[in-house]
N, C-alpha and C positions, 0 to 999 in steps of 0.2 A: 421541446425545449425552446424552440425559436420564438414562440408566442410570448414567453415570459422573460426573454433574454434582456438583461441589462448589459453593460459593457464589462469586460474582464481584462485586467492586465496580468498576463502570465509572466512572472519573473523567474526565468530558468526554464529552458526547454530541452533538458537532457533526457535521460531515460524515462523518468516518471512524468515530468512535465510534458514531454513530447507525447507520451502515451495518452495523457489527458487531452491534449490538443487534438490528436487524431480522433479520439472519442467524441469530442465536441463537434468536429466537422462532420463526422459520420452520422451524428444524431440530428443534424440540421441547425446547429447554432450558427447564427449569421457571422460570416468571417469579418464583416465590417464592424462588428462589435467586439472583436478580439484584437488585442495588442500584445506584442511579445517583446520582452527585453531579455535577449540572450545573444551574446557576442559570437558564440561558436556552437550552433546547433548541429546535431548529427546530420549527415547528408540527407537521409530520408525525411527528417523533420524540416530541414531547410527547403527541400523540394515541395513539401506540403504547404509550407508558409508561402512560398512563391506562387504556387498554383492557385491558392485561395486569395492571393492579394492582401495578405495580412500585413498591417503596418508594424514595423520593428524599429528599434533604436534604443539608445541609452540616455534618456528614456524615449519611447516612441511618441510621436505627435498625436495627442488625443484632443477630442472636442471639449472635454471637461473631466472632472474626477471620475474614475471608474466605479462601478457598483461594487466590484470585487477586485482586490489585489491578491493574487494567488502566488505565494512564495514557494517556489519549488527548487531552491538552491541548496547546496550542501551546508550543513550547520556552520562549518568553519568559515564559509563565505558570507554569512549573514551580517556580521558587523560591518563589512565593506559595502554590502548591497543596501542595507536599510536606509542610510543617509540619502541615497539617490532616489529611493522610492517614497519615503515618508512625505515629501512635499507634494506628491501627486494625489494624496488622499483628500477626500472631502468629508463633510460632516455626516454623510450617509454611506460612506465607504466602509466595507467590512474587509478586514485583513484575514486571509485564510492561509495558514502555513502548513505545509506537509513536510517540513524539515524536522528530522529526528533530533531529540535532545535539546530543543529550545522551548522554554516555558512560555506560557501566555504573557506573564508579567514581563519577561525579558524582551519580548517583541513589542508589547504595548508601550514601553518606555521610549521607543523611537518615534512614536506617533503622537499626535495631539491628544490631550486628555479626553477621556470618554470615547475613544475609538473602539469600535467593536472588533474583537479578535477571536478567531476560531483556530484551534490547534487540531490537526488531523493526522492520523497514521494510516496510510494506505499500505498495500503490499504489491510485490512485483507481478502477480497475475493480472493486475490492472492493465498491463500491456496487451492482453488479449480479451479485455472486457470481463474478466472473471475474478477481479480483485474484491477485497472487502476493506472498507475504510471506517475507522472509528473517529468520531468528532467530539470535541468538547469546547464550549463557548464561554466567554466571560459574561459578566452581568450586563454589560452594555449592549449585547447583541440582541436584536429584535427577532421575533418569529419569522418575519419576512426575510431577514438576512440569513437566518438559519436555513430557510427553504432554498434561497438562492445558491448557497454553498453546497447544499445537499444535491441539488439538481446538477451542478457541475461535476461533482464526484461520482454521481450515479452513472455517468457516461463510462466509467471504468469498472462497474460492478455494484455490489451491495454497499449499504451504509448503515451504521449503527451509531447511537449517541451514548456517551457516558457523561454523567453530571459532575463527577469528581475528576479533576485533571490528573491526580495521581494514578488513576486507573489507566491512563494512556501508556504508562510504563509497562503495565501488565499486558495491555494489548500489543505493544511492541514486541514483548517476549513471546507471545503466542502466535499472532498472525503476521506481525511485521517481519520477524525473523523466521517464522515458521516455514516458509517455502524452502529455505536452506536445509532445514531438517529433513524435509521430504526428498530433496535432491541428494542429500547424503545417504539416505536409505537406498535410493536407486544405485548410487555408486557402490555401496556395500554389497547389494544383491548381485550386481554385475561382477564384482571382484570374487565373491564367493562362488558364483557359477564358473568363473574361469578356473578357480582353484580346484574344483571337482571334475575338471576335464572338458568343459565347453570351450569352444573357440571364443576368443575375447570379444570379437564383433557380435557374435550370436548372443553371448551372455549379456552384452550391453543392450542389444535390441530387445531381448526378453524382459530385462529389468525395466527399461523405459516404458515398454508397452504395458507391463503389469502395473506399474505405479500409476501411470496416467489413466489406464482403464479402470483401476480400482477407485481412483479419485472421481472419475466421471460417474461410476456406479453409485458412489456415496452421494454425489451431488444430486443425482436423479431419484434416488430411492427415498421412500418415506421412512425407512427403517434407520435406527441409530447404528453407529459404527460397531457397538458391542454385539448387536443382533446380526449384522452382516458378517462379522467375524465368526460367530457361532454357526451361521448357516453354511459356511465353507469348511467347517472343521468336523470331520467325521471322527467318532470315537475310535481311539487307537489307530488312527490313520497317519498318513505322512504329515499333514498339516498339524495334527495334534503333537506329533513328535517334535516338530520345529517350535511350536508354541510353548512346549514344556521347557525349552531352552530360553526363549525370550521372556516368558512370563513366570517361569518357575513351575515345577510340578506341584501337586497338591500340598499345601502347607509350607511351601518353600519360599514364599514371598513373590514379588513381582519385579524382577530386575529391570526390565525395559521401562516400566512405569517410573521406577525410582530414578533411572538415568535421565529420562525425559524431564522429570520434575526438577532435577538438579540443573539441567541445561536451561530450562525456562527461568528458574530462579536466578541463574547467573546472568542471563540476558536482561531480566528486570533490574537487577542490581546495577548493571552497567548503564542501562537507560537512565536510572536515577542519578548516577554519577555524572553523566553527560548533561543532564538537565540542570545540574547544580543545586 
Protein backbone atom coordinates (compact mmCIF):
# COMPACT_ATOMS: atom_id res chain seq x y z
CA UNK A 1 0.00 0.00 0.00
CA UNK A 2 2.78 2.40 0.87
CA UNK A 3 4.14 2.70 -2.68
CA UNK A 4 0.83 4.03 -3.96
CA UNK A 5 -0.18 6.04 -0.90
CA UNK A 6 -1.50 9.54 -1.27
CA UNK A 7 -2.55 11.42 1.82
CA UNK A 8 -5.74 10.58 3.68
CA UNK A 9 -7.71 12.64 6.16
CA UNK A 10 -9.62 10.35 8.52
CA UNK A 11 -12.56 12.21 10.02
CA UNK A 12 -13.73 10.13 12.95
CA UNK A 13 -11.53 7.54 14.66
CA UNK A 14 -14.08 5.64 16.71
CA UNK A 15 -14.73 1.93 16.40
CA UNK A 16 -14.81 1.64 12.62
CA UNK A 17 -12.50 4.53 11.76
CA UNK A 18 -10.03 3.33 14.37
CA UNK A 19 -10.11 -0.20 12.96
CA UNK A 20 -9.30 1.16 9.51
CA UNK A 21 -6.47 3.29 10.92
CA UNK A 22 -4.90 0.29 12.63
CA UNK A 23 -5.22 -1.70 9.42
CA UNK A 24 -3.44 1.01 7.44
CA UNK A 25 -0.56 1.16 9.89
CA UNK A 26 -0.26 -2.63 9.97
CA UNK A 27 -0.13 -2.78 6.16
CA UNK A 28 2.64 -0.20 5.89
CA UNK A 29 0.73 2.97 5.02
CA UNK A 30 3.12 5.85 5.82
CA UNK A 31 1.97 7.57 9.04
CA UNK A 32 3.22 10.87 7.62
CA UNK A 33 0.47 10.66 4.99
CA UNK A 34 -2.32 10.07 7.53
CA UNK A 35 -4.15 12.92 9.25
CA UNK A 36 -6.87 12.43 11.86
CA UNK A 37 -9.71 14.69 12.92
CA UNK A 38 -11.18 13.12 16.06
CA UNK A 39 -11.55 14.96 19.37
CA UNK A 40 -12.04 11.87 21.57
CA UNK A 41 -10.51 8.69 20.12
CA UNK A 42 -10.68 5.48 22.20
CA UNK A 43 -7.56 5.01 24.35
CA UNK A 44 -6.05 2.29 22.14
CA UNK A 45 -6.52 4.44 19.02
CA UNK A 46 -5.10 7.50 20.77
CA UNK A 47 -2.04 5.39 21.69
CA UNK A 48 -1.64 4.19 18.09
CA UNK A 49 -1.89 7.77 16.81
CA UNK A 50 0.72 8.95 19.32
CA UNK A 51 3.12 6.08 18.63
CA UNK A 52 2.94 6.66 14.87
CA UNK A 53 3.30 10.43 15.19
CA UNK A 54 0.13 11.07 13.19
CA UNK A 55 -0.95 14.69 12.99
CA UNK A 56 -4.33 15.48 14.50
CA UNK A 57 -6.56 18.52 14.97
CA UNK A 58 -9.85 20.07 13.93
CA UNK A 59 -8.68 20.22 11.26
CA UNK A 60 -5.12 18.88 11.39
CA UNK A 61 -2.33 20.80 9.72
CA UNK A 62 -1.76 19.37 6.23
CA UNK A 63 0.60 20.24 3.40
CA UNK A 64 -2.27 20.49 0.92
CA UNK A 65 -5.60 18.92 0.02
CA UNK A 66 -5.68 15.20 0.85
CA UNK A 67 -6.12 12.57 -1.82
CA UNK A 68 -8.95 11.01 0.22
CA UNK A 69 -11.23 12.45 2.89
CA UNK A 70 -12.66 9.46 4.71
CA UNK A 71 -15.79 10.26 6.71
CA UNK A 72 -16.20 7.79 9.58
CA UNK A 73 -18.54 9.77 11.82
CA UNK A 74 -22.06 8.91 12.92
CA UNK A 75 -24.75 10.02 10.43
CA UNK A 76 -26.29 12.43 12.95
CA UNK A 77 -22.94 14.21 13.30
CA UNK A 78 -22.45 14.65 9.56
CA UNK A 79 -24.18 18.04 9.24
CA UNK A 80 -21.92 19.44 11.95
CA UNK A 81 -18.73 17.90 10.57
CA UNK A 82 -19.07 18.55 6.83
CA UNK A 83 -18.68 22.37 7.02
CA UNK A 84 -15.32 21.90 8.81
CA UNK A 85 -14.10 19.37 6.26
CA UNK A 86 -15.35 20.68 2.91
CA UNK A 87 -12.84 23.59 2.71
CA UNK A 88 -9.99 21.08 2.98
CA UNK A 89 -10.82 19.31 -0.28
CA UNK A 90 -9.09 20.00 -3.57
CA UNK A 91 -10.01 19.36 -7.21
CA UNK A 92 -8.46 15.87 -7.05
CA UNK A 93 -9.82 14.90 -3.65
CA UNK A 94 -12.28 12.02 -3.37
CA UNK A 95 -14.72 11.96 -0.44
CA UNK A 96 -15.24 8.44 0.94
CA UNK A 97 -18.05 8.01 3.46
CA UNK A 98 -18.72 4.96 5.59
CA UNK A 99 -21.58 6.65 7.45
CA UNK A 100 -24.82 4.70 7.21
CA UNK A 101 -27.92 6.39 5.89
CA UNK A 102 -26.33 9.33 4.08
CA UNK A 103 -26.72 9.43 0.32
CA UNK A 104 -24.01 10.44 -2.12
CA UNK A 105 -26.07 13.45 -3.17
CA UNK A 106 -26.55 14.68 0.40
CA UNK A 107 -22.79 14.61 0.98
CA UNK A 108 -21.86 16.04 -2.40
CA UNK A 109 -23.93 19.17 -1.68
CA UNK A 110 -21.43 20.16 1.04
CA UNK A 111 -18.46 20.09 -1.35
CA UNK A 112 -17.54 22.01 -4.51
CA UNK A 113 -19.32 21.00 -7.71
CA UNK A 114 -17.94 17.92 -9.46
CA UNK A 115 -16.37 16.52 -6.27
CA UNK A 116 -15.85 12.77 -6.44
CA UNK A 117 -17.88 10.99 -3.74
CA UNK A 118 -17.94 7.32 -2.81
CA UNK A 119 -20.39 5.80 -0.37
CA UNK A 120 -19.30 2.61 1.36
CA UNK A 121 -20.87 0.15 3.79
CA UNK A 122 -18.40 -1.86 5.89
CA UNK A 123 -19.25 -4.20 8.75
CA UNK A 124 -17.85 -4.76 12.23
CA UNK A 125 -15.57 -7.75 11.44
CA UNK A 126 -13.40 -5.05 9.83
CA UNK A 127 -11.98 -4.64 13.34
CA UNK A 128 -10.14 -7.98 12.92
CA UNK A 129 -9.42 -7.64 9.20
CA UNK A 130 -12.30 -9.93 8.23
CA UNK A 131 -14.88 -7.39 7.13
CA UNK A 132 -16.51 -6.88 3.78
CA UNK A 133 -17.27 -3.44 2.36
CA UNK A 134 -19.51 -2.53 -0.56
CA UNK A 135 -18.77 0.70 -2.45
CA UNK A 136 -20.71 2.90 -4.86
CA UNK A 137 -19.28 5.96 -6.63
CA UNK A 138 -20.77 9.01 -8.29
CA UNK A 139 -20.11 9.83 -11.95
CA UNK A 140 -17.33 12.27 -11.07
CA UNK A 141 -15.15 9.56 -9.55
CA UNK A 142 -12.20 8.40 -11.65
CA UNK A 143 -10.82 4.87 -11.81
CA UNK A 144 -7.72 6.05 -9.94
CA UNK A 145 -9.88 7.44 -7.15
CA UNK A 146 -11.86 4.21 -6.99
CA UNK A 147 -8.62 2.28 -6.68
CA UNK A 148 -7.28 4.56 -3.94
CA UNK A 149 -10.42 4.12 -1.84
CA UNK A 150 -10.50 0.38 -2.43
CA UNK A 151 -6.89 0.08 -1.22
CA UNK A 152 -7.78 1.89 2.00
CA UNK A 153 -10.79 -0.33 2.70
CA UNK A 154 -9.02 -3.57 1.82
CA UNK A 155 -6.95 -3.08 4.96
CA UNK A 156 -10.03 -4.31 6.85
CA UNK A 157 -11.14 -7.15 4.56
CA UNK A 158 -12.82 -7.74 1.22
CA UNK A 159 -14.39 -5.12 -1.04
CA UNK A 160 -17.15 -5.28 -3.64
CA UNK A 161 -18.64 -2.62 -5.93
CA UNK A 162 -22.28 -1.92 -6.71
CA UNK A 163 -23.20 0.43 -9.52
CA UNK A 164 -26.64 1.42 -8.20
CA UNK A 165 -26.62 3.37 -4.94
CA UNK A 166 -29.99 1.91 -3.93
CA UNK A 167 -28.28 -1.46 -3.55
CA UNK A 168 -26.25 -0.07 -0.64
CA UNK A 169 -29.43 -0.30 1.44
CA UNK A 170 -29.66 -3.99 0.56
CA UNK A 171 -25.99 -4.46 1.44
CA UNK A 172 -26.63 -2.73 4.77
CA UNK A 173 -29.43 -5.19 5.51
CA UNK A 174 -27.34 -8.26 4.69
CA UNK A 175 -23.70 -7.63 5.63
CA UNK A 176 -23.84 -4.31 7.49
CA UNK A 177 -26.40 -5.50 10.04
CA UNK A 178 -25.64 -9.18 9.50
CA UNK A 179 -23.06 -9.65 12.27
CA UNK A 180 -25.79 -8.84 14.80
CA UNK A 181 -27.89 -11.70 13.39
CA UNK A 182 -25.01 -14.10 13.96
CA UNK A 183 -24.39 -12.80 17.48
CA UNK A 184 -28.09 -13.27 18.24
CA UNK A 185 -27.84 -16.87 17.03
CA UNK A 186 -24.99 -17.45 19.49
CA UNK A 187 -27.05 -15.87 22.27
CA UNK A 188 -30.04 -18.07 21.48
CA UNK A 189 -27.94 -21.23 21.32
CA UNK A 190 -26.35 -20.45 24.69
CA UNK A 191 -29.72 -19.79 26.31
CA UNK A 192 -31.19 -22.96 24.81
CA UNK A 193 -28.26 -24.96 26.17
CA UNK A 194 -28.79 -23.49 29.63
CA UNK A 195 -32.51 -24.33 29.41
CA UNK A 196 -31.80 -28.04 28.83
CA UNK A 197 -29.45 -28.32 31.77
CA UNK A 198 -26.00 -27.03 30.83
CA UNK A 199 -24.15 -24.66 33.12
CA UNK A 200 -24.61 -21.12 31.74
CA UNK A 201 -20.87 -20.53 31.32
CA UNK A 202 -20.37 -23.84 29.52
CA UNK A 203 -23.39 -23.23 27.28
CA UNK A 204 -22.02 -19.81 26.32
CA UNK A 205 -18.57 -21.27 25.58
CA UNK A 206 -20.02 -24.03 23.43
CA UNK A 207 -22.21 -21.59 21.48
CA UNK A 208 -19.38 -19.10 20.91
CA UNK A 209 -16.93 -21.75 19.74
CA UNK A 210 -19.51 -23.40 17.51
CA UNK A 211 -20.59 -20.21 15.76
CA UNK A 212 -17.05 -18.89 15.29
CA UNK A 213 -15.73 -22.28 14.20
CA UNK A 214 -18.55 -22.82 11.72
CA UNK A 215 -17.94 -19.35 10.34
CA UNK A 216 -14.25 -20.10 9.85
CA UNK A 217 -15.09 -23.40 8.17
CA UNK A 218 -17.44 -21.58 5.81
CA UNK A 219 -14.70 -19.01 5.14
CA UNK A 220 -12.08 -21.61 4.28
CA UNK A 221 -14.24 -24.15 2.46
CA UNK A 222 -14.87 -24.17 -1.26
CA UNK A 223 -18.33 -25.61 -0.57
CA UNK A 224 -21.47 -23.51 -0.33
CA UNK A 225 -23.35 -23.17 2.97
CA UNK A 226 -26.12 -25.45 1.74
CA UNK A 227 -23.67 -28.27 1.03
CA UNK A 228 -21.83 -27.78 4.32
CA UNK A 229 -25.19 -28.00 6.09
CA UNK A 230 -26.07 -31.23 4.30
CA UNK A 231 -22.66 -32.70 5.12
CA UNK A 232 -23.26 -32.37 8.85
CA UNK A 233 -26.84 -33.63 8.71
CA UNK A 234 -27.24 -37.39 9.02
CA UNK A 235 -30.66 -38.72 7.95
CA UNK A 236 -32.92 -39.17 10.97
CA UNK A 237 -30.13 -37.98 13.27
CA UNK A 238 -29.96 -35.27 15.93
CA UNK A 239 -29.11 -32.47 13.50
CA UNK A 240 -31.99 -33.47 11.24
CA UNK A 241 -34.36 -33.32 14.21
CA UNK A 242 -33.23 -29.78 14.97
CA UNK A 243 -33.38 -28.67 11.33
CA UNK A 244 -36.92 -29.99 11.03
CA UNK A 245 -37.84 -27.34 13.58
CA UNK A 246 -35.77 -24.53 12.04
CA UNK A 247 -36.52 -25.33 8.40
CA UNK A 248 -39.81 -27.14 8.67
CA UNK A 249 -40.30 -30.82 7.95
CA UNK A 250 -40.98 -31.95 4.38
CA UNK A 251 -43.69 -29.84 2.80
CA UNK A 252 -44.08 -27.58 5.85
CA UNK A 253 -42.22 -24.52 4.57
CA UNK A 254 -39.02 -22.91 5.82
CA UNK A 255 -39.66 -20.93 9.05
CA UNK A 256 -36.09 -19.77 9.61
CA UNK A 257 -35.63 -18.58 6.04
CA UNK A 258 -38.89 -16.66 6.23
CA UNK A 259 -37.88 -15.04 9.54
CA UNK A 260 -34.46 -14.00 8.23
CA UNK A 261 -36.04 -12.67 5.03
CA UNK A 262 -38.43 -10.53 7.08
CA UNK A 263 -35.56 -9.26 9.23
CA UNK A 264 -33.45 -8.31 6.21
CA UNK A 265 -36.41 -6.58 4.58
CA UNK A 266 -37.00 -4.58 7.78
CA UNK A 267 -33.34 -3.53 7.89
CA UNK A 268 -33.42 -2.50 4.22
CA UNK A 269 -36.61 -0.50 4.78
CA UNK A 270 -35.04 1.33 7.72
CA UNK A 271 -31.87 2.03 5.74
CA UNK A 272 -33.98 3.65 3.02
CA UNK A 273 -35.78 5.76 5.62
CA UNK A 274 -32.49 6.96 7.09
CA UNK A 275 -31.14 7.80 3.65
CA UNK A 276 -34.21 9.95 2.99
